[in-house]
Each structure stands twice: as C-alpha cells, then as structure tokens.
N, C-alpha and C positions, 0 to 999 in steps of 0.2 A: 504494500500500500504506500502511495506517495504522501509525503508530508505536505502541509499547507504551502510551504515555500516552493516545493517542486510542482504543485498544482497551479502555480501562477498566482498566488495570493497577492493582494495589493501591497506595494511597498510604501513605507512611510516617507514623507518629505519634510524637511525642516528649512528654516530661513536663517541667513547669516549676513553680516555686513561685508561688503566687497568694495575695494578701492576702484575708483573709476576716474577718468579725467573729469574735472569739475567737482569732485567731492566723493562721497561714499553713497553707495546704493545698496539695495537689499537683493540678495540672490536666493534662489530655491535649489536645494540639493536633494536629490532623490536617493534613497538608500541603495547602495551597491551599483549606482549608475555614475559613470565618470563625468565630472564637470558640474557646472552650475547653470541655472537658467535665470537671467536677470528679470526682476519684477519691476513694475512701474512705480516704485517708491523711491523718493529722493529727487535730487541729490541732497545729502546731509553734509554739514560742515565738518563734523567730527565722526570718527569711528565709533565712539561711545554712544552718540545719539542714534546712529544707524543700527548699532547692535541692540540698543534698548527697544527700538521699533521691532526688530527681528524677534527679540525675546517675547515681546507682547503678542506678536502673531503666533509664535510657537505655543505660547500659553493658551491662547484661544483655541488652538487645535488639540490641546491636551498633551503637548510634547514638553517634557521636562528639559531643563538646560543640559543635563548630562546626556539624555537621549538625543537631543539635537546635535550635541558635539559628536556623538558616535555616528549619527547619520552623515554629518558633514565629512567626518574623517573617512567614512566608507566611500565617499564620492571622489576621493583623491587618488584616482587610479589612472594609469596611462590610457590615452584615447587613441583610436585609429584616426587616420587622416580625414576620413569622411565626417566623423563626429566632430573633430577639431574645426573643420571648415564651417560646419553648421553652427557651432557655438560661437565662432568668431563673427559670423553674420548677425547672430542674435545680440551679441555684445555691442556691436557697432550701432544697431538700431536703438538699443536701450540707452546707450550713452548719448546718442544724438537727441533722443527725446528728453532725457534728464537735463541736458544742457539747455535745450530750448525752454523747458519749464522754468529753470532757474533764471534765465534771462528775462522771461516774461514777468516773473514775480519782481525782479529787480527794477524793471521799467515801469511796472504798474503796481506800486505798493498798496 
C-alpha cells in the first residue's frame, strides 16, 4: 500500500522574505519543490518587515515558524535549466510590478 506522500498528497507551502531590486518581497516555497514563487506583496524597506508579513501569512495558514523554515529549506535544491528559466521569468515580472507599485505610492502619497 502506498503512503499518502506516494499517492500524491498535497504538499505544504510557506512564505518567506526575499531580496529583490527595490527592496524585499514575499516568496512562496512549496515543500520539496526547488525554488520560490514571488507573490505580489511588497516591496518592503527592510527584511524584518517583509519577514513579519510572511510570518503572518504562514500563521493564517496554520504553519508554525519552524514548519515554515523546514518547508523553505526543502525548496533549496538544484533546479534543471527549464525550471530555472521559468522562475527567472517569474522573478522579472514580480520585481517589475513591485517597483512600479513603489513608484506609484511615492508619486501619489
């Protein structure tokens, strides 16, 4: 009999702070999946502020700080070229959007 993991059970995801041009953003890491997916939060001026937002999101999802750390650590695996190219495109889009939002807020306080 296959275990739940072998049957394709849903993997958990957690959020963390990520450095980006123009500040810090929030990224989503999926358990045992290489890399991160940028979310539309930020940019934040400090890592501490971004991580506080990520921790609040995780808490709302019922994910403890230690569990979030383990999920993020499990995502730090080598990627194939195809995965890397897809993630790079995603990062470029998220960074562009975050920079545009920050500029808009600065121009229209």
